[in-house]
C-alpha positions, 0 to 999 in steps of 0.5 A: 459550473458548479459541479465542475468545482465540486468535482474539482474539490473533491479530487483536491481533498483525495489528494491531500488524504493520499499523497501521490502514488510513488512506485517502481516497475507497477506489476497489473492488478495492484492498489498503490495509495500512498507516499513509498506504497509499493515502491519496489514493486515488480512482479508482485498481483494483486496487492493493495496498498494504502499508506505511506510507506506501506509495503515499500519494499514489496516486490514479488508478494502477492494477495498481500492487503497493507493498510496504515502508515509503514504496513508491512514495510519490510516484507518484500516476497511474503504472500497471501497476508493481511497488515492492518495499522501502523506499522503492522506487520513493519518486520515480516519479509519472507512468511506468508498466511499472517492477519496483524492488526492493530500498532506494530 
């Protein structure tokens, strides 16, 4: 009985911190956590988007890692990018092979 309570608590805490992963048509091999994360993704592969509104407009960009509130939010087709921090890479749309670390 105690184990069941602990498991439920962990799931509840995880849900509070990650929010609801809302996504468009998810392609395989992606990870989306946060409200609106990867929302417009249609054919992008190997994306890791963690944070509310992270890569919200990404459609076909692949091999991207975006972590932080609205990180890579405007990215649509840019691939092989790493954006870490709130609003990191926010205005990038199609550019590839970038690493942005920090706020905005």
